[in-house]
DRENKOL-917007 format. One line per 10 residues: number of its first residue (from 1); their letters; for each residue x, y, z of C-alpha. Coordinates in steps of 0.5 Angstrom, whole numbers, plus 500, padded with zeros to 3 digits. Each point is the difference from the previous one (the first is absolute). Example, Ala and Ser with C-alpha at 12.3 -4.5 7.8 and 13.67 -1.06 7.14 Angstrom:
1 = AS = 525 491 516; 502 507 498
END
This chain:
1 = MAKKSTFGLG = 564 471 485; 494 496 501; 494 504 499; 494 501 504; 494 495 498; 494 504 498; 493 497 500; 499 495 494; 494 497 496; 500 494 505
11 = DRFIGLLTPL = 500 505 506; 494 504 497; 497 493 498; 500 498 508; 497 507 502; 494 499 495; 499 493 502; 500 501 508; 494 504 500; 496 496 495
21 = VLLGIWEAAA = 502 494 504; 497 504 506; 494 501 496; 499 493 498; 500 498 508; 495 506 501; 495 497 495; 501 493 502; 498 502 507; 494 505 498
31 = RTGLIDARFF = 497 494 496; 501 495 505; 498 504 506; 506 500 504; 499 508 500; 494 504 500; 498 502 493; 496 506 503; 506 503 502; 505 497 496
41 = PAPSSIVHTF = 497 499 493; 503 495 495; 505 504 496; 496 498 494; 494 503 503; 504 507 501; 503 499 492; 493 500 498; 498 506 504; 506 503 497
51 = GALIASGELW = 497 499 493; 493 502 502; 503 507 503; 504 501 494; 494 499 495; 496 504 504; 505 506 500; 500 501 507; 507 497 501; 503 505 495
61 = TNLVASLRRL = 496 506 503; 503 499 507; 507 498 497; 500 506 496; 498 505 506; 505 497 505; 506 500 494; 498 507 499; 501 502 508; 506 496 500
71 = ALGMLVGGVP = 504 503 495; 498 507 502; 502 498 507; 507 498 498; 501 506 496; 498 505 506; 504 496 505; 505 497 496; 503 506 496; 501 505 506
81 = ALFLGLAMGI = 503 494 504; 505 499 495; 502 507 499; 500 501 508; 504 493 501; 505 502 495; 501 507 503; 500 497 507; 506 495 498; 504 506 497
91 = SRPLRAAVDP = 499 505 505; 502 498 507; 496 507 503; 494 498 497; 500 493 502; 501 502 507; 494 505 500; 495 495 496; 503 493 503; 496 501 507
101 = LISATYPIPK = 494 502 497; 500 493 496; 502 496 506; 494 503 504; 495 499 494; 502 494 497; 498 495 505; 493 502 500; 495 495 497; 498 503 493
111 = SAILPLVLLI = 493 497 501; 499 503 507; 501 507 496; 494 498 496; 495 504 504; 504 506 500; 501 500 493; 492 499 499; 499 506 504; 505 504 497
121 = FGLGEMSKVV = 499 498 492; 493 497 501; 497 494 497; 502 502 492; 506 497 496; 505 505 504; 500 496 506; 501 493 497; 506 503 496; 503 504 506
131 = MVALGAFYPI = 500 493 504; 504 497 494; 504 506 500; 502 499 507; 501 493 500; 505 501 494; 503 506 503; 504 497 505; 503 493 497; 503 504 494
141 = LINTVMGVAN = 502 506 504; 504 495 506; 503 496 494; 502 506 496; 504 503 506; 503 493 502; 502 499 492; 503 507 500; 504 499 507; 503 494 498
151 = IDKIYLDVGH = 503 502 493; 508 500 501; 502 507 502; 506 500 495; 494 501 495; 498 506 503; 507 502 501; 501 500 493; 494 504 498; 502 505 504
161 = NFRASRWQVF = 507 500 498; 498 501 493; 496 506 502; 493 496 499; 494 504 502; 495 498 505; 495 498 494; 506 496 496; 501 496 507; 493 499 501
171 = RTIALPGALP = 499 498 493; 507 496 498; 502 497 507; 494 500 505; 494 498 496; 504 494 496; 504 498 506; 493 499 504; 496 497 495; 500 493 503
181 = SIMAGVKLAM = 498 502 506; 495 505 497; 497 494 496; 499 496 507; 497 506 503; 495 500 494; 498 493 500; 499 501 508; 496 506 498; 496 496 495
191 = GMGLILIAIS = 498 495 505; 498 505 505; 496 504 495; 496 493 498; 498 499 508; 498 507 501; 496 501 494; 496 494 502; 499 502 507; 498 507 498
201 = EMVAASDGIG = 495 498 494; 497 495 506; 498 506 504; 498 506 495; 499 498 493; 495 498 495; 505 496 496; 506 497 500; 503 493 502; 500 502 507
211 = FMIWNAWQVL = 492 502 499; 499 493 496; 503 496 506; 496 504 506; 494 500 496; 500 492 499; 501 499 507; 494 504 502; 496 496 495; 503 494 502
221 = TVDTMYVGLL = 503 498 493; 506 497 502; 502 498 493; 501 507 498; 504 502 506; 505 495 498; 500 503 493; 502 506 503; 505 497 504; 503 496 494
231 = VIALLGFIFS = 500 507 495; 504 503 506; 505 494 500; 500 500 492; 502 508 500; 505 499 505; 503 495 496; 500 504 494; 503 506 503; 505 496 503
241 = TILDEVERML = 502 497 493; 500 507 496; 504 503 505; 505 494 500; 501 501 493; 500 508 500; 506 499 505; 503 495 496; 500 506 494; 502 506 505
251 = IPWKAKA = 505 496 504; 503 495 495; 507 500 504; 496 497 506; 498 494 496; 507 499 499; 503 500 507
END
């Protein structure tokens, strides 16, 4: 029986080569005047600014502030979403009661809630944490519910036949069975968290990557704006890579499928 192909070294090399080629084209276009370097500075200029911001400590200060808010928001929004999603997947009455609320509130743009969040929680740290928590809550909840709902009913029947308690069903059947879907939700939540932390820091913060980007726009230091965008892109790539490795460790049977 043939095994499904996985990403090998060649695929990863192509994945790294593609952005390098695009950066080379961008560099050449900026140096030859094909694009306006005032708005699209050459990558070499952005890298120079990147190094200067690291040396001054400004980048580290803003990065740590954003990562702290992101981590707290993921915990505050993700942990309740995980447990509620598992409970909804197991309990049909609970799912019937909560699902309309989720369906009604999920489509509301989270960035549109920012003024209300600022009104309730003020301009301090809590408002940023709440924004990330809102962004993390829905993807994890919805994916967890779907993951449990898609578990083959025979496994739940086996648990009931062996007189497993709700906690045992929760721990040994629902959670492992829903893990692939849960990890997909966590990846989506992390991406949404990065978006929302940047937006909230642009509006109401004195530090953070979003603040750095917005402040750079105000004083027209375009290179610094691009550094902020580059940092967010790198964080997205790093988090995705880490979560892929965590997924391989937690769900080894998925890689073998």
